[in-house]
N, C-alpha and C positions, 0 to 999 in steps of 0.2 A: 496425575497422568499415568501412574503405574510405573514410572521411571523417575529416578532421582536426579534432579538438575540443581540441587541446592547450592552446590559449589559455584556454578555459573551465575545463578540468581543472586547469591550473596555478593559476588564480585561486582555485579552491575549495581546493586543497591549501594555498596560501599563507594563505588566510583561516582555515582550521582550525588551521594551525600557530601563527598569532599568538594565537588564542583558547585554545590548549591548552598545548603544551610551550614555545613561545617560544624563549628562549635557554637554558632549563634543560637539564640533562644527563639527566634522567629524569622520568617522570610516572606516576601510578597510573591504573588504569582508572577508579576512582571520580571522580577529578578530570576525566578525559576525558568521562565521562558527565554530569557536572554543568556542563560548558562549554556555551556557547550556540552549538552547531554543529548541523548537519542531523541529524535522528534516524536517517537511514539510515546515516550514518557511525558513529554510536554503536552501532547494531545490529551492524554488521560487526565492530567492535572487540570487543564483548562476546561474540559468537559465536566469534571466534577464541580468546579467552581460555578460554572454556568447553571448546573442543576441546582446547586444550593441557592443561587440568587433567584431562580425561577420559583423555587419553593417559598422563599421569603416574600417574593412579590405576590404570590397567591394568598398570603395571609394578610395582606394590606387591606384596610377598609377604604373603599373609594366611593364617594358620594356621586350619585347620578347627575347632580347639578353641575359638576365640572366636566368639560368636554375632553375627556382623555382620548377619545377616538380621533381627534383632529390630527391630520398628517404632520403638522408642525410639532405638536405635542409628542407624537410617537417618535418623530425624528430626534427630538431632544432627549427623550427617554432612552433611545438606543445609544446615544452618545454617553449619557450618564451611566448606563449599564456597562458599557465598555470600560469606562474609567473605574467603576466599582470592581469589575472582574479583574482588571489588570492590577489593581492595588489591594486585592484581598490579602489579608495577613494569615499565614499559617503559624500556629505555635509549634514547638518542636515535636510534641507528641502527635499532633494532628498530621504534621508533615511526614513523620516516620511511618505512621499507619498508612497514609495514602501512597507513599513511596513503595512500601511492601506490596500493597494491593496492585499498583500499576505495573510493577515489574513481573509479578506472577501472572497477571492478566495478559500482558503483552507476550510473555514467553509462551503461554498457552496458545494464544492466537497465532503466533508465528509458527509454532509446531503443528497445530491442528486447527486451521481456520474454520473448516466446516463445523466441527464439534463445538468450537467456541462461539461461533455466531448463533448456532441453534440454542445453546444453553444460556448465553448472555442476553440475546434479543428475545427469544421466545420462551425459553425455560419450560415450565410445565403448563403454560397456558395453551388453550386450544385455538385462540385467535388473539391478535394484537393490533392496535391501531398503527397506521403507517407513520403518524407523527412521532410516536414513540420509537419506531424503528429508525427513523432518520436521526433522532437525537442520540440513540445508542451507537449508530454508525460513526459518530464523531469521535468515539474512543479508539477507532482503528485508523491507522495511517497507511500501513503496508497492505499489499495485495489489493490495490485500489480498484481493480476491475470488479471485485465483489460489490463495493459500495456504489460504484458508478452504474453498474447494470441493475442492481436492486432498485436504486432510485429511479432509473429510467423506466423500469418495468412498472413501478407504482404510478408514475406520471402518465405513461401511455395507456394504462388501464383505468386511470381515474379512481384508484382504490382508496378507501378510507380505513380499511383493515385487511389483514391477511391471515389465513388459517395456518396452523402448524404444518399441515401436510403440504400446502402450497409453497410456503417459505422453504421447507426442506427440499422440495423438488427443484426450486429455482437455484439454490446454491449448489446442489449436486450437479445439475446440468451445466451451470456456468463453469465449474471446476473441471468437469469431465471434458468439455470441449476445449478449454484452455490447454489442458494436458495434451489432447490429441493433436494440436496444431504445432507442437514444438519438437525439435530434434532432441537427441540425448543430452548434448551439451547444454542446450537451452533449458531442458527440464531440470538439470542439475543447477543451473543458474537461478531457477525459481526459488531456490533455498537461500539466495544471496541475502535477503532481508534477515534471515535467521542467523547466518554467519556474522553479519554486521552487528546484530544485537548482542551476540556473545562477545564479539570483539570490543564492544563499547565498555565492557567491564574490565578490560585490561588497562592497568595504569601505565605500563610501558608502551610507547607508540610502536606500531608495527614497522619493521625495517623494510627497505625497498624491495628486497628479494624474499622476504618472509611471506609464506602463504597462510591465509586464515584457515583455522581448523574449527570443526564442529563435532560435538559428541555424537558418536554414531547412533546412540539411542534417540537423539533428537531427530536425526534423519529417518530412523525407523518409524517414529511416531508420525512424521510428516507424510511419508508415503502410505502409511496405514490409514491416515485420515482421507487420503485421496483414493483409497481402495485399490492401490497398485500392489497387490499381494505378492506378485513375483519379485518385485524390487525389494519389498519388505523382507521376504524370506531370504533373499540373497544377502542383504545387509545383516540379518540375524546370523547367517552362516559365517560371514566375515568376523562378526563379533565373537561368536561362541567357539568356532573352530580355529580361526586365525588370530584370535585375541586382539582384534582391531578395536580401539576405544575412541580414536579421533580420526576424522576424515578431512581431506582438503576437497574443494569443489572439483578439482581435476580428477582426483581418485573416485569421487562420487560419479562423475560422468563416465569413467571407465567401467565402473560396476554396472551402471545402467545400460551401457553398450553391450556388456557381456549378457545381461538378462535379455536384451532385445534380440541378440544373435541367437541365443538358445530358443527364444520364442519363435523366431522366424524359421529355424530348422524344424521345430515340431509342427508348425503350420504347413511347411512345405511337404513334410512327410505325410501329413494328414490329407493335404490337397491332392497329392500324387495318387492317392488311393480312390479319389472321387472322380466321376466323369466331368469333363470340362464343359461348362455351359457358357456360351458367348451371349453377352447382353449388350444391346444397343439402345442408346437413349434412355438409360436407366433413370427413372424419376428420382428427384431429391426426396429423401425421407423427411417429412415436415415435423416428425416427432423429435428431431434432433436440432441442436443449435448449429448454425453454419458459420464457421470461421475460416477465412482463407488468408494466405500469406501471413504477414507479421502483425496481427491485430493486437496482441498483448505483449508488451515489452517485458522480457524476462528480468531486466534489471529493476524496473520500477513496478512491474506487474500492473501497469496501467494500459488502457485501451489506446492503441496508436492511431494517429491520423497524420496525413502528410502536411508538411509546412505550407504547401501551396494548394491544398485540397486535391492533390493528385491521387491520394488514397481516399476513395469515396466510401463513406459508411452508409449502408442502407439497412434499415431495420425491417424485418419481416416477422409478423406475428401470426401464429396459427390461431385461428378464431375458436377452434375446438378445445385447444389447450393453452392456457395462459403462460407461455414461456417465451422469453425474448429470443429472437433469431437475428443473427447479424451476418451480413454479406459484405465482404470487403473487395475493393477493386485492386488495381495494380500498384506496386510500389514504384517509386522513382529512385533509381540507383544513385543519382547524383547527390542524394542526401546522406549516403553512407560514408561519412567522413569519420574515420576511426578516432576515438578519444585517447586510446592507449594509456589509460590510467590517469586521467585528469583529476586534479585535486581541488578541494574546496578552497584552499589557500590561493591557488592560481586564479580562480574565479573571483574571489574577494578582492584580489589585487588589481582587477581590471578597472575598478571604479574608485575615484577620489572620494573624499569625505563629503564634498558638496554634491557629487553625482549620486552617492548612496542616499543622502537625505532626500533628494528629488525623487529617486526611485521609490523609497519608502512612502513618501507623501502622495505621489501621483498614481502609483500602481498598487500599493499594498495598504492603503487606507491608514497610514501612520502606524502600522504594526510591523516593527522591525523584525521580530521573530519569523514572520511570514516570508520575508525576503531570504533569511538564512535557511529556512526550510526548502525553498525553491532551489537555492544554490546547492544544498545537500542533494536534492533529487537530481539536478543536472549533472553533478559530479559523478553520479552513479551510472550515467548513460554510456552506451557503447559507441555511439556515433552522433553526428549532428542531427540526423533525421529524428532520432529518438528525443534529443534535447528540444528540438523544435515542437514536438508534440506537447511537451511540458509547457512551453511558452504559449502555444495555441490555446490550451486548456485554461491557463492562467488569465490570458486576455479576455477570453469569453466569460469566465467565472466572475472576474472583477470588472467586467464591462469597460475594458480599456480599448481604445482605438488602436489597432496594431500599426497604423501608419502615423500615429502621433509622434511628436519629436522624442518624447521620453521612451516610448515603446521601441522606436527605431534605434535609439542609443543602446538600450538594453540588448536588443537582438543582434545588432551589428558587432558589438564588442564580444559577445559570446561566440558568434559565428567566426570571427577573426581568430579567436583563441583556438577553436576546434580545427580551423584550417591550418594554422601555423603548427599545431601539434602533429597534424597529419603529414606535414612536409618535413618535420625534423626527424 
């Protein structure tokens, strides 16, 4: 990166090692996924094992006399593959190597997502198949708006492959418009995933009144990746002149506010010297992505939708330039029930052991880590409206009827918790 984050990276590796393999000589993927480690690390390990199984499957000899294409056979093979993946055994050396790779990769991705996506997915190739892109996106968990919009773009255009230039243009425009739609505090909160990843390396739990901190160099890289040079320069000034080495999210928001104020003053002085031109019915620039209101949640970095479809998502594509355009409708204020620091433990406590088993079976296809991952995401939300977005996406993705008994149980208990927290 040009910056040294080895202390933070070593701390995360040490924390993961203690919570997983410890002093053992081997460990299964299932045990790794069930450990209380950062979801991004779990995603990397699982994606690697899936890739290994796919390579092994490709080496198998299959006679054309056997009907492998039968739906029943494919269904059973998927179940077998899931069992094989879950029970894959890492020896100590293999685990340590993959752990080191995963933490370095995720730290890179969280600091500079555009750069990492370009290098990891495209690299030096001039074009790449969309199937490979979708597989490599499995390695990323945070900044989910990238993955969602890239996949949507591929589907809408029916693409089998994407060129280097086209992919670069897509991710730059996505990030640019996501930045444009947020306030200073929200822009600072977009670094929340990076704060949380660094925090995951601390062995001592964070106290109630203790604020998370982030190396200022990580914030510099983050805004450099987003080409926000005025914020980057101000952060470098704080580091070099004021000897600031660590930042809280609150202080980062203050710095962004300072930069914005200085920018507005300069723009005002520049505008005052120019003749005023009144424009009526100015047409929308179709060369830009259109985002209105709270489309991307700064806590989860996921595209938001209303729990009752009050926030309408309409995609607009410019036929001359293949870039996704999004237009959003009005928010419904009744869903803004503040979470005020809801914890994963509180959410876990909502469900009895029997209810948890039912949720895992009926909603998460018997993958318990998937339930824990959703609980982690929900605990990071600022309000019920944002939590409802997670549930909507979950039910659609897993093809769960939102009005089924198990879905209503899951939704009602979560809503009640958010509502009670708001009253307290």
